VEXSE-931256 format. One record per residue: residue number from 1; residue in three letters; x, y negated, z of N, C-alpha, C in turn. Coordinates in nm, 2 decimals, padded with zeros to 4 digits, always signed. Each point is the difference from the previous one (the first is absolute). Last residue first. Layout:
<sites>
SITE     i    aa      n.X      n.Y      n.Z     ca.X     ca.Y     ca.Z      c.X      c.Y      c.Z
SITE   NUM   ALA        X        Y        Z        X        Y        Z        X        Y        Z
...
</sites>
This chain:
<sites>
SITE     i    aa      n.X      n.Y      n.Z     ca.X     ca.Y     ca.Z      c.X      c.Y      c.Z
SITE    79   LYS   +11.75   -00.62   +07.02   +00.12   +00.01   +00.08   +00.05   -00.13   +00.06
SITE    78   GLY   -00.51   +00.01   -00.12   +00.11   +00.07   -00.06   +00.12   +00.01   +00.09
SITE    77   LEU   -00.42   -00.19   +00.14   +00.08   -00.09   -00.08   +00.11   +00.07   -00.08
SITE    76   GLY   -00.36   +00.13   +00.34   -00.04   +00.00   -00.15   +00.08   -00.08   -00.08
SITE    75   LEU   +00.05   +00.11   +00.48   -00.09   -00.12   -00.02   -00.04   -00.01   -00.15
SITE    74   ALA   +00.29   +00.35   +00.14   -00.12   +00.01   +00.08   -00.10   -00.11   -00.02
SITE    73   ALA   +00.43   -00.03   -00.21   -00.09   +00.11   -00.06   -00.12   +00.02   +00.07
SITE    72   ALA   +00.31   -00.29   +00.20   -00.05   -00.06   -00.12   -00.09   +00.10   -00.08
SITE    71   TRP   +00.22   +00.15   +00.40   -00.11   -00.10   +00.02   -00.05   -00.05   -00.12
SITE    70   SER   +00.35   +00.33   +00.14   -00.09   +00.03   -00.12   -00.12   -00.10   +00.01
SITE    69   SER   +00.36   +00.04   +00.33   +00.05   -00.06   -00.12   -00.08   +00.02   -00.13
SITE    68   GLY   -00.27   +00.05   +00.45   +00.15   +00.00   -00.01   +00.05   -00.07   -00.13
SITE    67   ALA   -00.46   +00.09   +00.21   +00.04   +00.03   -00.14   +00.15   +00.00   -00.02
SITE    66   ALA   -00.20   -00.12   +00.42   -00.01   +00.15   -00.02   +00.04   +00.04   -00.15
SITE    65   GLY   +00.16   -00.49   +00.12   -00.08   +00.09   +00.08   +00.01   +00.15   -00.04
SITE    64   TRP   +00.26   -00.29   -00.30   -00.13   -00.05   +00.05   -00.07   +00.11   +00.07
SITE    63   CYS   +00.53   -00.13   -00.22   -00.10   +00.09   +00.06   -00.11   -00.08   +00.05
SITE    62   PHE   +00.43   -00.03   -00.41   -00.07   -00.06   +00.12   -00.11   +00.10   +00.05
SITE    61   GLU   +00.26   +00.07   -00.39   +00.11   -00.04   +00.09   -00.05   -00.06   +00.13
SITE    60   ASP   -00.26   +00.14   -00.39   +00.03   +00.11   +00.10   +00.12   -00.03   +00.09
SITE    59   ALA   -00.16   -00.29   -00.36   -00.09   +00.00   +00.11   +00.04   +00.10   +00.11
SITE    58   GLN   +00.36   -00.23   -00.34   -00.09   +00.11   +00.01   -00.09   +00.00   +00.12
SITE    57   LEU   +00.20   -00.44   -00.26   +00.03   +00.10   +00.10   -00.10   +00.11   +00.00
SITE    56   LEU   -00.07   -00.34   -00.31   +00.15   +00.01   +00.00   +00.06   +00.10   +00.10
SITE    55   GLY   -00.48   -00.14   -00.06   +00.05   +00.13   -00.07   +00.15   +00.01   -00.01
SITE    54   ASN   -00.22   -00.39   +00.19   -00.07   +00.03   -00.12   +00.06   +00.12   -00.08
SITE    53   LYS   +00.13   -00.09   +00.45   +00.05   -00.11   -00.08   -00.05   +00.02   -00.15
SITE    52   THR   -00.11   +00.25   +00.40   +00.09   +00.07   -00.11   +00.06   -00.10   -00.09
SITE    51   VAL   -00.30   -00.14   +00.36   +00.10   +00.10   +00.06   +00.10   +00.04   -00.11
SITE    50   ARG   -00.37   -00.27   -00.13   +00.09   -00.07   +00.08   +00.12   +00.09   +00.06
SITE    49   GLU   -00.35   +00.20   -00.27   +00.08   -00.10   -00.07   +00.10   -00.08   +00.07
SITE    48   TRP   -00.30   +00.29   +00.22   +00.09   +00.08   -00.08   +00.09   -00.09   -00.07
SITE    47   ILE   -00.35   -00.19   +00.23   +00.10   +00.04   +00.09   +00.10   +00.07   -00.08
SITE    46   ALA   -00.37   -00.13   -00.25   +00.08   -00.11   +00.04   +00.12   +00.03   +00.10
SITE    45   LEU   -00.32   +00.34   -00.11   +00.09   -00.04   -00.12   +00.09   -00.12   +00.03
SITE    44   ALA   -00.32   +00.13   +00.33   +00.10   +00.11   -00.02   +00.10   -00.04   -00.11
SITE    43   GLU   -00.38   -00.27   +00.06   +00.10   -00.02   +00.10   +00.12   +00.10   -00.01
SITE    42   ALA   -00.36   +00.05   -00.29   +00.07   -00.13   -00.04   +00.11   -00.02   +00.11
SITE    41   GLU   -00.30   +00.36   +00.07   +00.09   +00.03   -00.11   +00.08   -00.13   -00.03
SITE    40   THR   -00.14   +00.03   +00.49   -00.08   +00.00   -00.12   +00.10   +00.04   -00.11
SITE    39   PRO   +00.10   +00.16   +00.50   +00.01   -00.11   -00.09   -00.09   +00.02   -00.12
SITE    38   ASP   +00.05   +00.19   +00.50   -00.09   +00.03   -00.11   +00.01   -00.12   -00.10
SITE    37   GLU   +00.28   +00.04   +00.40   -00.08   +00.11   +00.02   -00.08   +00.04   -00.13
SITE    36   TRP   +00.27   -00.39   +00.03   +00.09   +00.12   +00.02   -00.08   +00.12   +00.01
SITE    35   ILE   -00.23   -00.41   -00.04   +00.07   +00.04   -00.12   +00.09   +00.12   +00.01
SITE    34   ARG   -00.21   -00.16   +00.39   -00.10   +00.05   -00.09   +00.06   +00.04   -00.13
SITE    33   VAL   +00.27   -00.21   +00.31   -00.02   +00.13   +00.04   -00.11   +00.06   -00.09
SITE    32   ALA   +00.10   -00.45   -00.08   +00.11   +00.09   -00.03   -00.02   +00.14   +00.05
SITE    31   GLU   -00.31   -00.32   +00.13   -00.02   +00.03   -00.15   +00.12   +00.09   -00.04
SITE    30   ALA   +00.01   -00.15   +00.43   -00.12   +00.08   -00.01   -00.01   +00.04   -00.15
SITE    29   GLU   +00.34   -00.32   +00.10   +00.03   +00.14   +00.05   -00.12   +00.10   -00.01
SITE    28   ASN   +00.15   -00.44   -00.30   -00.11   +00.04   +00.10   +00.02   +00.14   +00.04
SITE    27   GLY   +00.28   -00.24   -00.32   +00.03   -00.02   +00.14   -00.10   +00.04   +00.09
SITE    26   THR   -00.05   +00.03   -00.47   +00.03   -00.13   +00.03   +00.03   -00.02   +00.15
SITE    25   ALA   -00.08   +00.40   -00.27   -00.10   -00.03   +00.10   +00.02   -00.15   +00.04
SITE    24   MET   +00.30   +00.20   -00.31   -00.12   +00.01   -00.06   -00.11   -00.05   +00.10
SITE    23   TRP   +00.43   +00.02   +00.17   -00.01   -00.11   -00.10   -00.13   +00.01   -00.07
SITE    22   ASN   +00.10   +00.34   +00.29   -00.02   -00.12   +00.08   -00.01   -00.12   -00.10
SITE    21   ILE   +00.10   +00.41   -00.20   -00.14   +00.00   +00.06   -00.03   -00.12   +00.07
SITE    20   ALA   +00.44   +00.05   -00.14   -00.09   -00.02   -00.11   -00.14   +00.00   +00.04
SITE    19   GLU   +00.32   +00.11   +00.32   +00.01   -00.14   -00.03   -00.09   -00.03   -00.12
SITE    18   MET   +00.03   +00.45   +00.12   -00.07   -00.08   +00.11   +00.00   -00.15   -00.03
SITE    17   ILE   +00.25   +00.28   -00.28   -00.15   +00.02   -00.02   -00.08   -00.08   +00.10
SITE    16   GLU   +00.47   +00.01   +00.05   -00.04   -00.07   -00.12   -00.14   +00.01   -00.04
SITE    15   LYS   +00.18   +00.25   +00.37   -00.02   -00.14   +00.03   -00.04   -00.08   -00.13
SITE    14   SER   -00.12   +00.52   +00.04   +00.11   -00.09   -00.02   -00.03   -00.14   +00.02
SITE    13   THR   -00.25   +00.40   +00.26   -00.01   -00.07   -00.12   +00.13   -00.10   -00.02
SITE    12   GLU   -00.21   +00.28   +00.38   +00.08   +00.08   -00.10   +00.00   -00.06   -00.13
SITE    11   ARG   -00.18   -00.16   +00.43   -00.10   +00.03   -00.11   +00.08   +00.08   -00.11
SITE    10   SER   +00.24   -00.16   +00.38   -00.12   +00.09   +00.05   -00.10   +00.03   -00.11
SITE     9   ASN   +00.36   -00.28   -00.12   +00.06   +00.14   +00.04   -00.12   +00.08   +00.05
SITE     8   ALA   -00.11   -00.45   -00.12   +00.05   +00.08   -00.12   +00.04   +00.14   +00.05
SITE     7   SER   -00.16   -00.42   +00.25   -00.05   +00.14   +00.02   +00.04   +00.10   -00.11
SITE     6   GLU   +00.11   -00.48   +00.00   +00.08   +00.08   +00.10   -00.05   +00.14   +00.02
SITE     5   ILE   -00.25   -00.30   -00.27   +00.13   +00.05   -00.07   +00.09   +00.08   +00.09
SITE     4   PHE   -00.39   -00.18   +00.18   -00.04   +00.09   -00.10   +00.13   +00.06   -00.07
SITE     3   SER   +00.03   -00.35   +00.31   +00.00   +00.13   +00.07   -00.05   +00.10   -00.11
SITE     2   THR   +00.27   -00.42   -00.18   -00.14   +00.02   +00.07   +00.01   +00.14   +00.06
SITE     1   MET   +00.41   -00.36   -00.08   -00.06   +00.12   -00.06   -00.12   +00.03   +00.08
</sites>
């Protein structure tokens, strides 16, 4: 596990979201931090798709930093 994923608790972010971000960044920790801080629309959508299994799970079951369980809405993805 990368140190980025291991930082999930200190970032108040669900491990599943951290893993999806790390996947999006192809393991590049600097890129993962950039995505965590300010994802593009395409990155946010890809993370949402991966974490929710294309909508099979509710996005509010997961937390992303200050947005908490409202992360998907905060990123403009709806609920």
